[in-house]
TIRO-2110 file (N, C-alpha, C; in Angstrom, 1 decimal):
// TIRO-2110
208.2, -29.7, 57.9, N, 1, A
209.3, -30.7, 58.3, CA, 1, A
208.9, -30.4, 60.4, C, 1, A
209.1, -31.8, 60.6, N, 2, A
209.3, -31.6, 62.3, CA, 2, A
210.3, -30.7, 62.7, C, 2, A
210.5, -30.5, 63.9, N, 3, A
211.8, -30.2, 64.6, CA, 3, A
212.7, -31.0, 64.8, C, 3, A
212.5, -32.3, 65.1, N, 4, A
213.0, -33.3, 65.4, CA, 4, A
213.5, -33.9, 64.3, C, 4, A
213.3, -33.7, 63.0, N, 5, A
213.5, -34.0, 61.4, CA, 5, A
214.7, -33.1, 61.1, C, 5, A
214.5, -31.9, 61.5, N, 6, A
215.4, -30.7, 61.4, CA, 6, A
216.8, -31.4, 62.2, C, 6, A
216.4, -31.3, 63.2, N, 7, A
217.6, -31.9, 64.2, CA, 7, A
218.5, -32.9, 63.9, C, 7, A
217.7, -34.1, 63.5, N, 8, A
218.2, -35.2, 62.8, CA, 8, A
219.3, -35.0, 61.5, C, 8, A
218.6, -34.2, 60.6, N, 9, A
219.1, -33.7, 59.6, CA, 9, A
220.5, -33.1, 60.2, C, 9, A
220.7, -32.1, 60.8, N, 10, A
221.9, -31.5, 61.0, CA, 10, A
222.9, -32.4, 61.8, C, 10, A
222.6, -34.1, 62.5, N, 11, A
223.3, -34.7, 62.8, CA, 11, A
224.0, -35.5, 61.5, C, 11, A
223.2, -35.7, 60.4, N, 12, A
223.5, -36.2, 59.3, CA, 12, A
224.5, -35.3, 58.5, C, 12, A
224.3, -34.3, 58.6, N, 13, A
225.1, -33.1, 58.2, CA, 13, A
226.6, -33.0, 58.6, C, 13, A
226.4, -32.9, 60.1, N, 14, A
227.7, -33.2, 60.8, CA, 14, A
228.7, -34.0, 60.7, C, 14, A
228.2, -35.4, 60.2, N, 15, A
229.3, -36.6, 60.0, CA, 15, A
230.5, -36.0, 59.0, C, 15, A
230.0, -35.2, 57.6, N, 16, A
231.4, -34.7, 56.9, CA, 16, A
232.1, -34.2, 57.7, C, 16, A
231.8, -33.2, 58.2, N, 17, A
232.6, -32.1, 59.3, CA, 17, A
233.3, -32.7, 60.3, C, 17, A
232.5, -33.7, 60.9, N, 18, A
233.4, -34.4, 62.1, CA, 18, A
234.7, -35.6, 61.3, C, 18, A
234.4, -36.0, 60.2, N, 19, A
235.0, -36.9, 59.6, CA, 19, A
236.5, -36.0, 59.3, C, 19, A
236.0, -34.6, 58.5, N, 20, A
237.1, -33.8, 58.1, CA, 20, A
237.9, -33.6, 59.2, C, 20, A
237.4, -33.1, 60.7, N, 21, A
238.2, -32.6, 61.8, CA, 21, A
239.1, -33.5, 62.2, C, 21, A
238.6, -35.0, 62.1, N, 22, A
239.6, -36.3, 62.6, CA, 22, A
240.8, -36.1, 61.5, C, 22, A
240.4, -36.3, 60.3, N, 23, A
241.2, -36.2, 59.2, CA, 23, A
242.3, -35.4, 59.0, C, 23, A
241.8, -34.1, 59.8, N, 24, A
242.9, -32.7, 60.1, CA, 24, A
243.5, -32.7, 61.4, C, 24, A
243.3, -34.0, 62.2, N, 25, A
243.8, -34.0, 63.4, CA, 25, A
243.3, -33.1, 64.6, C, 25, A
242.3, -32.5, 64.3, N, 26, A
241.7, -32.0, 65.3, CA, 26, A
240.8, -32.4, 66.1, C, 26, A
241.2, -33.4, 67.0, N, 27, A
240.4, -34.4, 67.8, CA, 27, A
239.3, -34.0, 68.8, C, 27, A
239.7, -32.6, 69.1, N, 28, A
238.8, -31.8, 70.4, CA, 28, A
237.8, -31.4, 69.6, C, 28, A
237.5, -31.0, 68.7, N, 29, A
236.5, -30.1, 68.0, CA, 29, A
235.7, -31.5, 67.4, C, 29, A
236.7, -32.7, 67.1, N, 30, A
235.6, -33.6, 66.8, CA, 30, A
235.0, -34.2, 67.8, C, 30, A
235.7, -34.3, 69.2, N, 31, A
235.4, -35.0, 69.9, CA, 31, A
233.6, -34.3, 70.5, C, 31, A
234.1, -32.9, 70.3, N, 32, A
232.7, -32.0, 71.1, CA, 32, A
231.8, -32.0, 70.0, C, 32, A
231.9, -32.0, 68.4, N, 33, A
231.0, -32.4, 67.7, CA, 33, A
230.1, -33.7, 67.8, C, 33, A
230.9, -34.8, 68.0, N, 34, A
230.4, -36.2, 68.2, CA, 34, A
229.7, -36.1, 69.1, C, 34, A
230.0, -35.6, 70.1, N, 35, A
229.1, -35.7, 71.4, CA, 35, A
227.8, -34.9, 71.3, C, 35, A
227.9, -33.7, 70.5, N, 36, A
226.5, -32.9, 70.3, CA, 36, A
225.8, -33.9, 69.3, C, 36, A
226.3, -34.3, 68.4, N, 37, A
225.4, -35.5, 67.5, CA, 37, A
224.9, -36.3, 68.3, C, 37, A
225.7, -36.9, 69.0, N, 38, A
225.0, -38.2, 70.1, CA, 38, A
223.5, -37.5, 71.0, C, 38, A
224.1, -36.1, 71.5, N, 39, A
223.2, -35.6, 72.0, CA, 39, A
221.9, -35.3, 71.2, C, 39, A
222.2, -35.0, 69.9, N, 40, A
220.9, -34.7, 69.5, CA, 40, A
220.2, -35.6, 69.1, C, 40, A
220.7, -37.0, 69.1, N, 41, A
219.9, -37.9, 68.8, CA, 41, A
219.1, -38.3, 69.6, C, 41, A
219.7, -37.9, 71.1, N, 42, A
218.6, -37.9, 72.4, CA, 42, A
217.4, -37.1, 72.2, C, 42, A
217.9, -36.0, 71.7, N, 43, A
216.3, -35.0, 71.9, CA, 43, A
216.0, -35.1, 70.7, C, 43, A
216.0, -35.4, 69.4, N, 44, A
215.3, -35.3, 68.4, CA, 44, A
214.3, -36.7, 68.9, C, 44, A
214.6, -37.9, 69.5, N, 45, A
214.0, -38.9, 69.7, CA, 45, A
212.8, -38.5, 70.8, C, 45, A
213.1, -37.7, 71.8, N, 46, A
212.4, -36.9, 73.0, CA, 46, A
211.4, -36.0, 72.1, C, 46, A
211.6, -35.2, 71.2, N, 47, A
210.8, -34.6, 70.6, CA, 47, A
209.9, -35.3, 70.1, C, 47, A
210.2, -36.2, 68.9, N, 48, A
209.3, -36.9, 68.4, CA, 48, A
208.3, -37.4, 69.0, C, 48, A
208.5, -38.0, 70.4, N, 49, A
207.7, -38.8, 71.0, CA, 49, A
207.0, -37.9, 72.1, C, 49, A
207.7, -36.7, 72.8, N, 50, A
206.8, -35.9, 73.5, CA, 50, A
205.7, -35.1, 72.8, C, 50, A
205.9, -34.6, 71.5, N, 51, A
205.3, -33.6, 71.0, CA, 51, A
204.4, -34.4, 69.5, C, 51, A
204.5, -35.6, 69.7, N, 52, A
203.8, -36.6, 68.6, CA, 52, A
204.2, -36.0, 67.2, C, 52, A
205.6, -35.8, 67.2, N, 53, A
206.3, -35.3, 65.7, CA, 53, A
207.2, -36.7, 65.1, C, 53, A
206.5, -38.0, 65.1, N, 54, A
206.7, -38.9, 64.7, CA, 54, A
206.4, -39.2, 63.3, C, 54, A
207.3, -39.5, 62.4, N, 55, A
206.8, -39.5, 60.9, CA, 55, A
207.5, -40.1, 60.0, C, 55, A
207.3, -40.7, 58.9, N, 56, A
207.7, -41.7, 58.2, CA, 56, A
209.2, -41.4, 57.7, C, 56, A
209.4, -39.7, 57.5, N, 57, A
210.5, -39.2, 57.0, CA, 57, A
211.8, -39.5, 58.4, C, 57, A
211.3, -39.4, 59.2, N, 58, A
212.0, -39.6, 60.7, CA, 58, A
212.3, -40.9, 60.9, C, 58, A
211.6, -41.8, 60.7, N, 59, A
211.7, -43.2, 60.8, CA, 59, A
212.7, -43.8, 60.1, C, 59, A
213.1, -43.1, 58.8, N, 60, A
214.4, -43.6, 58.0, CA, 60, A
215.3, -42.7, 58.5, C, 60, A
215.1, -41.1, 58.4, N, 61, A
216.3, -40.3, 58.7, CA, 61, A
217.2, -40.6, 59.9, C, 61, A
216.7, -41.2, 60.9, N, 62, A
217.1, -41.1, 62.6, CA, 62, A
218.1, -42.4, 62.1, C, 62, A
217.7, -43.5, 61.8, N, 63, A
218.8, -44.9, 61.5, CA, 63, A
219.7, -44.5, 60.7, C, 63, A
219.4, -43.6, 59.2, N, 64, A
220.6, -43.4, 58.3, CA, 64, A
221.8, -42.3, 59.0, C, 64, A
221.1, -41.6, 59.8, N, 65, A
222.3, -40.5, 60.4, CA, 65, A
222.9, -40.9, 61.4, C, 65, A
222.2, -42.0, 62.4, N, 66, A
223.1, -42.8, 63.4, CA, 66, A
224.0, -43.7, 62.6, C, 66, A
223.6, -44.4, 61.5, N, 67, A
224.7, -45.5, 60.7, CA, 67, A
225.8, -44.8, 60.2, C, 67, A
225.4, -43.2, 59.4, N, 68, A
226.5, -42.4, 58.8, CA, 68, A
226.8, -42.2, 59.6, C, 68, A
227.0, -41.7, 60.8, N, 69, A
227.8, -41.1, 62.2, CA, 69, A
228.7, -42.1, 62.5, C, 69, A
228.4, -43.3, 62.7, N, 70, A
229.0, -44.4, 63.3, CA, 70, A
229.9, -45.1, 62.3, C, 70, A
229.5, -45.3, 61.1, N, 71, A
230.4, -45.8, 60.0, CA, 71, A
231.1, -44.5, 59.8, C, 71, A
230.9, -43.5, 59.7, N, 72, A
231.9, -42.4, 59.3, CA, 72, A
233.3, -42.2, 60.3, C, 72, A
232.6, -42.5, 61.5, N, 73, A
233.8, -41.8, 62.4, CA, 73, A
234.7, -43.3, 62.3, C, 73, A
234.1, -44.7, 62.5, N, 74, A
235.0, -45.7, 62.7, CA, 74, A
236.1, -45.7, 61.2, C, 74, A
235.3, -45.6, 59.8, N, 75, A
236.3, -45.7, 59.0, CA, 75, A
237.4, -44.3, 59.3, C, 75, A
237.4, -43.3, 59.5, N, 76, A
238.1, -42.6, 59.6, CA, 76, A
239.1, -42.7, 60.9, C, 76, A
238.5, -43.1, 61.8, N, 77, A
239.8, -43.3, 63.2, CA, 77, A
240.2, -44.6, 62.7, C, 77, A
239.4, -45.5, 61.9, N, 78, A
240.5, -46.5, 61.6, CA, 78, A
241.6, -46.0, 60.4, C, 78, A
241.2, -45.5, 59.6, N, 79, A
242.3, -44.8, 58.4, CA, 79, A
243.1, -44.3, 59.3, C, 79, A
242.9, -43.2, 60.2, N, 80, A
244.2, -42.6, 61.3, CA, 80, A
245.3, -43.4, 61.9, C, 80, A
244.5, -44.8, 62.4, N, 81, A
245.2, -45.7, 63.0, CA, 81, A
244.8, -45.5, 64.7, C, 81, A
243.7, -45.0, 64.5, N, 82, A
243.2, -44.9, 66.0, CA, 82, A
242.2, -46.2, 66.6, C, 82, A
241.7, -47.1, 65.3, N, 83, A
241.1, -48.0, 65.8, CA, 83, A
241.1, -49.1, 64.4, C, 83, A
241.5, -50.7, 65.4, N, 84, A
242.2, -51.7, 64.5, CA, 84, A
241.4, -51.7, 63.4, C, 84, A
241.9, -52.1, 62.0, N, 85, A
241.8, -52.2, 60.7, CA, 85, A
240.3, -53.3, 60.8, C, 85, A
240.8, -54.6, 61.8, N, 86, A
239.7, -55.6, 61.9, CA, 86, A
238.5, -55.1, 62.5, C, 86, A
238.6, -54.2, 63.5, N, 87, A
237.1, -53.8, 64.0, CA, 87, A
236.4, -52.7, 63.4, C, 87, A
237.1, -52.2, 62.4, N, 88, A
236.5, -51.2, 61.4, CA, 88, A
235.5, -52.2, 60.2, C, 88, A
236.0, -53.2, 59.8, N, 89, A
235.9, -53.9, 58.8, CA, 89, A
234.9, -54.5, 59.5, C, 89, A
234.6, -55.1, 60.8, N, 90, A
233.6, -55.7, 61.2, CA, 90, A
232.3, -55.1, 61.2, C, 90, A
232.7, -53.6, 62.0, N, 91, A
231.5, -52.6, 62.3, CA, 91, A
230.9, -52.6, 61.0, C, 91, A
231.6, -52.0, 59.6, N, 92, A
230.8, -51.9, 58.5, CA, 92, A
230.1, -53.0, 57.9, C, 92, A
230.8, -54.3, 57.9, N, 93, A
230.3, -55.3, 57.6, CA, 93, A
229.1, -55.4, 58.0, C, 93, A
228.8, -55.5, 59.4, N, 94, A
227.9, -55.7, 59.9, CA, 94, A
226.5, -54.7, 59.3, C, 94, A
227.1, -53.5, 59.4, N, 95, A
225.9, -52.6, 58.9, CA, 95, A
225.5, -53.0, 57.3, C, 95, A
226.4, -53.3, 56.9, N, 96, A
226.2, -53.7, 55.4, CA, 96, A
225.3, -54.9, 55.5, C, 96, A
225.5, -55.7, 56.0, N, 97, A
224.6, -57.1, 56.5, CA, 97, A
223.2, -56.8, 56.7, C, 97, A
223.2, -55.6, 57.4, N, 98, A
221.7, -55.4, 57.8, CA, 98, A
220.7, -54.9, 57.0, C, 98, A
221.6, -54.1, 56.3, N, 99, A
221.2, -53.1, 55.3, CA, 99, A
220.6, -54.4, 54.0, C, 99, A
221.3, -55.1, 53.4, N, 100, A
221.3, -55.9, 52.7, CA, 100, A
220.3, -57.2, 53.1, C, 100, A
220.4, -57.1, 54.4, N, 101, A
219.7, -58.5, 55.0, CA, 101, A
218.0, -58.0, 54.8, C, 101, A
217.7, -56.9, 55.3, N, 102, A
216.7, -55.9, 55.3, CA, 102, A
215.9, -55.9, 54.0, C, 102, A
216.8, -55.7, 53.0, N, 103, A
216.3, -55.3, 51.7, CA, 103, A
215.9, -57.1, 51.2, C, 103, A
216.6, -58.1, 51.3, N, 104, A
216.6, -59.7, 51.0, CA, 104, A
215.2, -59.7, 51.5, C, 104, A
215.1, -59.5, 52.8, N, 105, A
214.0, -60.0, 53.7, CA, 105, A
212.4, -59.3, 52.9, C, 105, A
212.6, -58.1, 52.7, N, 106, A
211.5, -57.5, 52.0, CA, 106, A
211.4, -58.1, 50.8, C, 106, A
212.0, -58.3, 49.9, N, 107, A
212.1, -58.8, 48.9, CA, 107, A
211.2, -60.4, 48.9, C, 107, A
211.6, -61.3, 49.9, N, 108, A
210.9, -62.8, 50.0, CA, 108, A
210.0, -62.5, 50.9, C, 108, A
209.8, -61.6, 51.4, N, 109, A
208.3, -61.6, 52.3, CA, 109, A
207.3, -60.5, 52.3, C, 109, A
208.0, -59.7, 51.3, N, 110, A
207.1, -58.0, 51.1, CA, 110, A
206.9, -57.6, 52.6, C, 110, A
207.3, -57.8, 53.3, N, 111, A
207.1, -57.2, 54.7, CA, 111, A
208.4, -56.9, 55.5, C, 111, A
208.5, -55.9, 56.2, N, 112, A
210.0, -55.3, 56.5, CA, 112, A
209.7, -54.5, 58.0, C, 112, A
210.1, -55.0, 58.7, N, 113, A
209.8, -54.4, 60.2, CA, 113, A
211.3, -54.1, 61.0, C, 113, A
211.3, -52.6, 60.8, N, 114, A
212.5, -52.1, 61.7, CA, 114, A
212.8, -51.9, 62.7, C, 114, A
212.8, -53.2, 63.5, N, 115, A
212.6, -53.0, 65.1, CA, 115, A
214.3, -53.5, 65.3, C, 115, A
215.1, -52.6, 66.1, N, 116, A
216.3, -53.1, 66.5, CA, 116, A
216.4, -54.0, 67.9, C, 116, A
217.5, -55.2, 67.2, N, 117, A
217.1, -56.2, 68.5, CA, 117, A
217.8, -55.8, 69.6, C, 117, A
217.9, -56.0, 71.0, N, 118, A
218.1, -55.8, 72.1, CA, 118, A
219.9, -55.5, 72.4, C, 118, A
220.2, -57.1, 71.9, N, 119, A
222.0, -56.8, 71.5, CA, 119, A
222.3, -55.4, 70.5, C, 119, A
221.6, -55.3, 69.4, N, 120, A
221.8, -54.5, 68.6, CA, 120, A
222.2, -52.8, 69.4, C, 120, A
221.2, -52.8, 70.0, N, 121, A
221.2, -51.4, 71.0, CA, 121, A
222.3, -51.5, 71.7, C, 121, A
222.5, -52.7, 72.7, N, 122, A
224.0, -52.3, 72.9, CA, 122, A
225.3, -52.4, 72.7, C, 122, A
225.1, -52.9, 71.2, N, 123, A
226.5, -52.6, 70.3, CA, 123, A
226.3, -51.3, 70.0, C, 123, A
225.4, -50.7, 69.5, N, 124, A
225.2, -49.4, 69.0, CA, 124, A
226.1, -48.6, 70.4, C, 124, A
225.2, -48.8, 71.3, N, 125, A
225.9, -47.8, 72.6, CA, 125, A
227.4, -48.3, 72.9, C, 125, A
227.8, -49.4, 72.9, N, 126, A
229.6, -49.9, 72.7, CA, 126, A
230.0, -48.9, 71.5, C, 126, A
229.6, -49.1, 70.6, N, 127, A
230.3, -48.3, 69.2, CA, 127, A
230.2, -46.6, 69.9, C, 127, A
229.2, -46.2, 70.2, N, 128, A
229.2, -45.0, 70.4, CA, 128, A
230.3, -44.6, 71.8, C, 128, A
230.1, -45.3, 72.8, N, 129, A
231.0, -45.3, 74.2, CA, 129, A
232.8, -45.5, 73.3, C, 129, A
233.0, -46.1, 72.7, N, 130, A
234.4, -46.2, 71.9, CA, 130, A
234.9, -45.1, 70.9, C, 130, A
233.9, -44.7, 70.1, N, 131, A
234.3, -43.8, 69.6, CA, 131, A
234.6, -42.5, 70.4, C, 131, A
233.6, -42.1, 71.4, N, 132, A
233.5, -41.0, 72.0, CA, 132, A
234.8, -40.9, 73.1, C, 132, A
235.3, -42.3, 73.7, N, 133, A
236.3, -42.7, 74.5, CA, 133, A
237.9, -42.2, 73.3, C, 133, A
237.9, -42.7, 72.1, N, 134, A
239.0, -42.4, 71.7, CA, 134, A
239.1, -40.9, 71.1, C, 134, A
238.2, -40.3, 70.8, N, 135, A
238.4, -38.9, 70.2, CA, 135, A
238.4, -38.2, 71.4, C, 135, A
237.9, -38.4, 73.0, N, 136, A
238.1, -37.6, 73.8, CA, 136, A
239.6, -37.8, 74.3, C, 136, A
239.9, -39.1, 74.5, N, 137, A
241.4, -39.2, 74.8, CA, 137, A
242.3, -38.6, 73.9, C, 137, A
242.2, -38.7, 72.8, N, 138, A
242.9, -38.0, 71.5, CA, 138, A
243.1, -36.6, 71.5, C, 138, A
241.8, -36.3, 71.8, N, 139, A
241.4, -34.7, 71.9, CA, 139, A
242.0, -33.8, 73.2, C, 139, A
241.7, -34.4, 74.0, N, 140, A
242.3, -33.9, 75.6, CA, 140, A
243.9, -34.5, 75.9, C, 140, A
244.7, -35.2, 75.2, N, 141, A
245.4, -36.1, 75.5, CA, 141, A
245.8, -36.8, 76.7, C, 141, A
244.7, -37.6, 76.9, N, 142, A
244.9, -38.2, 78.2, CA, 142, A
245.2, -39.7, 78.1, C, 142, A
245.8, -40.3, 78.9, N, 143, A
246.0, -41.8, 79.0, CA, 143, A
244.7, -42.5, 78.9, C, 143, A
244.3, -43.5, 78.3, N, 144, A
243.2, -44.2, 78.5, CA, 144, A
243.0, -45.4, 79.8, C, 144, A
244.6, -45.6, 80.2, N, 145, A
244.5, -46.4, 81.0, CA, 145, A
244.0, -47.9, 80.5, C, 145, A
244.1, -48.1, 79.2, N, 146, A
243.8, -49.6, 78.9, CA, 146, A
242.2, -49.8, 78.2, C, 146, A
241.5, -48.4, 78.9, N, 147, A
240.0, -48.7, 78.5, CA, 147, A
239.7, -49.1, 76.9, C, 147, A
240.4, -47.9, 75.9, N, 148, A
240.2, -48.0, 74.6, CA, 148, A
240.5, -50.0, 74.2, C, 148, A
241.5, -50.5, 74.6, N, 149, A
241.7, -51.9, 74.5, CA, 149, A
240.6, -52.6, 74.6, C, 149, A
240.0, -52.4, 75.9, N, 150, A
238.8, -53.3, 76.5, CA, 150, A
237.7, -52.8, 75.8, C, 150, A
237.3, -51.6, 75.5, N, 151, A
236.1, -51.4, 74.6, CA, 151, A
236.4, -52.0, 73.2, C, 151, A
237.6, -51.9, 72.5, N, 152, A
237.7, -52.7, 71.2, CA, 152, A
237.0, -54.0, 71.0, C, 152, A
237.6, -54.7, 72.1, N, 153, A
237.3, -56.3, 72.4, CA, 153, A
235.6, -56.3, 72.6, C, 153, A
235.0, -55.3, 73.1, N, 154, A
233.4, -55.3, 74.0, CA, 154, A
233.0, -54.7, 72.2, C, 154, A
233.3, -53.8, 71.7, N, 155, A
232.8, -53.6, 70.6, CA, 155, A
232.8, -54.6, 69.1, C, 155, A
233.9, -55.3, 69.2, N, 156, A
234.1, -56.5, 68.3, CA, 156, A
232.9, -57.7, 68.8, C, 156, A
232.8, -58.1, 69.8, N, 157, A
232.1, -59.1, 70.3, CA, 157, A
230.4, -58.9, 70.2, C, 157, A
230.5, -57.6, 70.9, N, 158, A
228.7, -57.2, 70.3, CA, 158, A
228.3, -57.0, 69.0, C, 158, A
229.4, -56.6, 68.1, N, 159, A
229.1, -56.2, 66.7, CA, 159, A
228.9, -57.9, 66.3, C, 159, A
229.7, -58.9, 66.3, N, 160, A
229.6, -60.2, 65.8, CA, 160, A
228.4, -60.6, 66.1, C, 160, A
228.1, -60.9, 67.4, N, 161, A
226.6, -61.3, 68.4, CA, 161, A
225.3, -60.2, 67.6, C, 161, A
225.3, -59.3, 67.3, N, 162, A
224.5, -58.3, 66.6, CA, 162, A
224.1, -58.7, 65.1, C, 162, A
225.2, -58.9, 64.5, N, 163, A
225.3, -59.6, 63.3, CA, 163, A
224.5, -61.2, 63.0, C, 163, A
225.2, -61.7, 63.8, N, 164, A
224.3, -63.5, 64.3, CA, 164, A
223.2, -63.2, 64.6, C, 164, A
222.9, -62.6, 65.3, N, 165, A
221.2, -62.6, 66.1, CA, 165, A
220.5, -61.9, 64.9, C, 165, A
220.7, -60.7, 63.9, N, 166, A
219.9, -60.6, 62.7, CA, 166, A
219.9, -61.6, 62.0, C, 166, A
220.7, -62.5, 61.1, N, 167, A
220.7, -63.7, 60.8, CA, 167, A
220.3, -64.5, 60.9, C, 167, A
220.0, -65.1, 62.7, N, 168, A
219.3, -66.1, 63.0, CA, 168, A
217.8, -65.5, 62.7, C, 168, A
216.9, -64.3, 63.1, N, 169, A
216.2, -63.7, 63.2, CA, 169, A
215.2, -63.9, 61.6, C, 169, A
215.9, -63.6, 60.9, N, 170, A
215.9, -63.4, 59.7, CA, 170, A
215.2, -64.7, 58.9, C, 170, A
216.3, -65.7, 59.2, N, 171, A
216.2, -67.2, 58.9, CA, 171, A
214.9, -67.6, 59.4, C, 171, A
214.4, -67.1, 60.6, N, 172, A
213.3, -67.9, 61.2, CA, 172, A
212.0, -67.3, 60.5, C, 172, A
212.2, -66.0, 60.3, N, 173, A
211.2, -65.1, 59.7, CA, 173, A
210.7, -65.7, 58.2, C, 173, A
211.9, -65.9, 57.5, N, 174, A
211.7, -66.5, 56.3, CA, 174, A
211.2, -67.8, 56.3, C, 174, A
211.8, -68.7, 57.0, N, 175, A
211.1, -70.0, 57.1, CA, 175, A
210.1, -70.5, 57.8, C, 175, A
209.1, -69.2, 57.9, N, 176, A
208.0, -69.4, 58.8, CA, 176, A
206.8, -69.7, 57.6, C, 176, A
206.0, -70.5, 57.9, N, 177, A
204.7, -70.8, 56.6, CA, 177, A
204.1, -69.3, 56.5, C, 177, A
203.8, -69.0, 55.4, N, 178, A
203.0, -67.6, 55.1, CA, 178, A
203.8, -66.7, 54.7, C, 178, A
205.2, -66.7, 55.2, N, 179, A
205.8, -65.5, 55.3, CA, 179, A
206.7, -65.2, 53.8, C, 179, A
206.4, -66.2, 53.0, N, 180, A
206.8, -66.2, 51.6, CA, 180, A
206.2, -65.5, 50.7, C, 180, A
206.7, -64.8, 49.7, N, 181, A
206.1, -64.3, 48.5, CA, 181, A
205.4, -65.5, 48.2, C, 181, A
204.2, -64.9, 47.5, N, 182, A
203.2, -66.0, 46.9, CA, 182, A
204.0, -66.2, 45.2, C, 182, A
END
C-alpha cells in the first residue's frame, strides 16, 4: 500500500475521533485534528502525484475520507447546535444525491466518471472553511464577528448550486445518443 493511501486511511480513521471530541465539548482538540485531517488531504494528494502513487484504491478512498469527514463533522456540529439543521440536511442530502446519482448513471450508461465539477470544488472548500471556523471559534472561545453566519449562507448556496449542477450534467449525459445501456 502506498504512503498516500495510508495517510488517506488515517484521515478516514480520524473521523470518529473528531466526532467524539465535538460531542465531548473538546472543540480545540477537535479543531486541531480537523486541521490536521485537512492538511493530510493535501499531503496525500501531493505524494500521489509527485511520486506516482496514484492507485485505484486511492481514487476511491480519498473522496470517501473527505465525505466521511465533512458529513461526520457537519452532522455532529448540527447535533450540538453549532450549525443550523437546514444546512446539515442540505449538505448530507447533496452527498447522498451525488452517490445515488453516480450509481444511477452507471446503471443507465455503464460509464462512470468521477470528476468533480468546479462548483463542487468551491463548495467543498467552503464547507471545510465553515467547519474550521466554527471549530476554531468555539475551541479558542473567540467571537466570529458574524463570519459564521455569512459562511453558513455561502455554504448553503454553493451546496444547492453544486447539487443542481450534477443533476443537469447527469441528465445531459443520459439523454445523449449512445449513452444508454443496450
